[in-house]
N, C-alpha and C positions, 0 to 999 in steps of 0.2 A: 670234862669228862663225858662220854656218851652213856645214856642211860642205861644201856645194857652194860657197861661196866660197873656202874654204881650199884644194879641189882645184885651183880655177880660179888663186888665187893662185900655188900652187906651180907651175903650168904656166907662168905668166907669168914668174916668177922664175928657172926652169931655162932658158926660151928667151932671156930678156934675157941671160944671161950668154954663151950661145952667139952671139947677135946682135952682142955687143960686138966679137968677133972676126971675124964676116964682114962687118960693116955695109957697106954699099955697096961690098963686094968685087967684085960684078958690076954693070954699069951696063947692060946690055942688055936688062934687064927678065926675063931666063931665071931668075936667082937673086939675089934682092933680100931685104932684111929684112922688107919687106911681103910678098912672096910665102911665105917661110918663117914667118912668125909667123901670117898669116891663114889659112894653110893647116892649121897646127898647130891654130889655134882652131876652124874648121870639123871638124876630127877630134874634137875635144872634145865639139863640139855634137851631131855624129851618134853618137859611141859613148858618150861617159860621161854627159852631161847625161841624155838620155832613162831611163837608168837608175836615177836617184834618185827618179822619180815626183813631183816638185815643180815648182812654177812660181815665176818670180820676180814680185813685186807690181809692179816698176817696168818702164816700157817706155822704151828698148829693154831687153831682158834683159841680166843682166851681160855673158854671152858676146859678145851683139851689141854692147854697148857698147865691150868691148874690141876687137872685130873692127873697129868703126868707127874706133876711135882709133888703131890700128895701121895702118889703111888711108889714114888721113890726115896723120898726124903722124910726126916721127922717133921711134924706140925710146924714148928716155928721156922724153920729154914723154907718150908713149902710157902706158908704164908707169906713170907718176905718177898719170895720169888714172883709169888702172884701179883702181890700189890704192885712190885716194880713193873711188872708186865702190862698190867692194866693203866699204869701211869704213862707207858711208852706206846701203849697200843695206837696204831695209825699214825703217829708222828715220826718225822725224821726218816721216812721210807727209804731214802737213798742211801742210808746206811746199811740195808740189809739185802740179801742177796735175792734177785728175783727169780721166781719160779714160775712155770705156767700152769695153773689150774686148768679145769675144764672149761669155764666159762671166763675168766677173768685173769690177769696178772696177780700173782700174791708174793708175800714177802716173808722169806724164810727166818723164823725165830725160834730154833728149835730150845728143848728145856736145858741142854748141857752145851749150847753154844755161846755162854756168858762166863765162861772161867770155871764151869764145875769139874772137879777132879775125878768125877765118876766117869769109868771107863768101861761099863757093864755092857753086855751084850745088846742092850738097848740103845747104846750111843751110835748112831749111825755116821757122824761127821766128827773131825775135832780139828782144832786150829794148827795150823803150819807155823812155827814161829819163825821160820827162816825167811819167808816170803809173804806171810798174810794170806796165802791161798788156802783152798779146803784141800786137805788130804783124804782120800778114799781108799784106806787101808785093808779092807775085807775083801777076800776073794770072791764072795758072793755079789758084791757091788761091783767089781770089776767084770763079773761074769752077766750082770744085768746090762752092762754098757754093751757087750757082746750080743746079748740077746735082743737088745732094743735095735741095734743095727740089723741084724739078721732079719728081725720081723717087718723092719722098713723095707729090705731089699725083696723079701717074699710079697709085699704087697705091690712093690712096683713091678716084678717079673708076674704077677697077677693081673697087672692092669688096672690096680685100684690107685690110680695114682694121687688123687686128692689125700687119701688117706696115708700114703707113702710119704708125701710132703710133710703132712703134720708130724709124722713119727721122725722123720729124719731131722726136723726143726727141734722135736723134744729131745732128740739125741744131742743136738749142738747146745742145747739150752742146759742140760743137766751136765753134759761133759765137754765143757768148751775146749778142753785139751785132748780130746778122744784122738787116738790113733786113726779112728775111722772118719776123721774131719773131711779130709779132700774128698774119699769117696762118697760122704753123705751130701756134701755141696754138690758133687757132679751128678748124684742122683736126684736132688732137687731140680736143677738144671734139666735133666733128662725127662722128668715126669711133667715138668712145665711144658716142654716142648711136645710130648706126646699127648697133652691136655689141650693143646692148640693154643697155649697162653705163651706165645713167642716172644712178646715183650717182656713178659716177666722172666723168662728164662735169658734172655740178654742181659736184663738187668742185675740179675743174681750172680751171673758168670763175672760180669764186669766188677764185682765187689770182691772176687776171690784173688789170693795171693799166688798166681800161676807161677811165680818164680820159686816157690818152695815145693812144686808138685813134682813128681816124677814124670818121665817122658810119657809113660802109657797114660795117665791122668792128663796131662796137657793134651795129649792127641784126643782122648774121649771128650773133652769139654771144647775143644776147636771144633769137632764134629757137630757137637749139639748146637754150638753157637751158631757155626755155619748153616747148619740145615735150619735154624730158626729165621736167619736171614734171607735163605733161599725161599722160604714159604711165605715171607712178607716182600717177596720179588723185588729184594734188594741185593741184586746179583753180584754187583762190585763188592760189597761187603762179604758176601757169600764166598767169594774167589777169595778174599783176602784171609779169612779164617781156615779154609781148607788147603792154602797152599802154605800155611804155617805147619804143618804135618810133613812137609817133603823134607825137612831137615831131620827128621828123627827115622833112622834107617833100621834101628832094632826090631821095630815092630812092622815087618812088611806088609802084614795083613792090613792094618789100620792105614798105613801110608799109602799102599795103591787104592784102598776105597777112598781116601781122600783126593787122591788124584782124578779117579772117575767123577766123584761129585763136583770137583773144581771145572773139569771139562764140562759136566751137564750145566753147570751155571754159566759158561760160556756160550754154550747152546741156547739156552732160554733168553739169554742177552742179544741174541742173534749175531754173536762174532764167532762164526763158523771157522775161521782161520785158526783163530787162538784155541779154540775147542779141539782141532785137529791136531795141534801141536801138542796140547796138554795130554791128550789119549795115546799119543805116540811115546810118551815118557813111560809107560808100562811096559816092563821088560818081558822078554819071552819066556824066563823061566817063572812069570807070574801066574797065580791060578786065574788072574783076570784077563790075561792076554787077549784071551780069544774075544771077549765081550768089549775090550778095549779097540781090538782091531775092526769089530763090527761097526762100533761107534765112529771110528775114524772115516769107515766107507759111507756111512750116513752122512756125516759132515761133506763128503763129496758130493753126495746125492741132493743136497738141500737146494742147489739151484735148479732142480728139476721138478720143484713144488710149482704147480700151475696156478698161482695167485690171480685173482682176479683184480679188475681196475675198476675201482667205485666210480671214477669220473666216466669211464666208458659205459657203465651200467646205467648211469643217469641219463648220459646221451641217448642211449639206445631207447630209453623210455619214452621217448617221444611218441614213438609208435607204443601204446600202453601195453604193459605184459612183457616186451622184447627185453627189457632190463632184467626182470627176475628170470626169464629164460636162460640169457647169458650166464646169470649165477647159479644156474642148475637148480632152479625151482619151477618146474615146467607146470605143476598145478596151480601154484599162485598166480604164475604168468598168464594162465587161461582165465582164471577168476578175474583178473586185473582188466583183461581185453574183453569180457562179457559185460562187466559192471561198468566200466567206463564207456564203452559202446551203448550201453542202453541209456545212460545219461546224456551222451552226445546226442543220440537219436532222439530222444524225448525234447530235449532244448531245441534242437531242429524244427520238430513237428510243430512243436508250441508256437514259435514265432512264425513259422510258415502258415499256421491257421490265424494269424494276427492276434493272438492270445499273448500280449508282451508280458502281461504279469506272470503268467505261469511260465514264459519262457526265461524271465529273468531268475525266478526261484529255481528252475532247473538249472539254470546256466551256473548259478552260486554252486549248486550241488555238484555239478560236473566238474567245476574247476577245482573245487576242493578234492575230490577223487583223483583227478588228473594229477594235481600236485602231489598228493600222497603217493601216486604210483611212481612218481620220479624220486622222491625222497626215500620211499620204501627200497627201490632199487639199489640206490646208493647204500644205504645202511646194510641192507641183504648182502652185498658184495664185502663188505667189512667183516661182517660175521661169517661168512662163508670162508674168508682168508683166516680168521681165526680158528674154524674149525678144521682146516687143512693144515694149519700149523700145529694144532695140538694133537692130530691123528699121526703127524709125522713124528712129532716129540714122543709119543707113547709108543714109539718102536726103539726108543733107547731104553734097554732092560739091564740091569747090572745084576739081578739076582739076589739084590738086598734092598730093604725098605728105605726109601728117603723120605 
């Protein structure tokens, strides 16, 4: 038994002996066994308990358990309950329900969870003899469930995503069979996506029971997962999840958004033909028909992007700066021409003056700059192509955030 338990048990023993003599001696509420004992327990909590620097893994803590017991029951029963609790404290924790405290996981062991017949207003939970689960009968507690979900949703809507995830998880922990379960899980996935935690979003979504969800929830989930894969540049996977929503015709709004994002995934994967076919699936009666038609026309114009040829840029750089000029970097081209020209001229003049040492040194520098001019032209052409592509992709605008 832990030292703190021994100290608390000693306090219980001593005060129990005293209480036998004064039990119910005064009935006007000024001095009763409850007043004496609970007051002493408060002294223990305020003076002795903080000095030990440890915490109880169960909730309520040992001293709070004793305080509640002596507040509700006669000294004999409260004493027995407290002694039992101290013997059980910290052991066989798998037999207790987990709850999540501020800094650690705790194990619930309420005063009335061990078969007590008291069903007073202080009893928050009671055993369900039918299936061994926890009943939450009071309207107040059910309202707490709704309030917790509403609070998490408000945090999500305000963009406070980390806190929203925490509250959604708290809801699912306290109320594992809540009616808000699917929406809470989808909220977690969405918050992870908005926080750029794409792998976490995908992982959580993969654990959900999609078959039990309503169509609208399935669509929301598919969109969040598809967008996560899109951000990770795994476009085939993104296409797969977006395409799952094509079978849900009841929610035309989300279905058409999914088609647009599916088409955009093909665009980013440079599969222009597939993208064009996908955008064509948006019907003329859709609110997205105009943007879909514009996207389809952009697919047709993709072959007009004037990409640079890196190999040609490198070849042109035989004349220093000419490869940069080809890639659209005229100032860099001028700089390359002047610097390489100076090194070449310096090398020539050194050897012409029979200063082979200086000529060799200048030659090494000249060769390095000349090689850099060729390599730089090649990589600059590649960067230019990326820039041209991104500029063209930016023209695909659907009116909603991806």
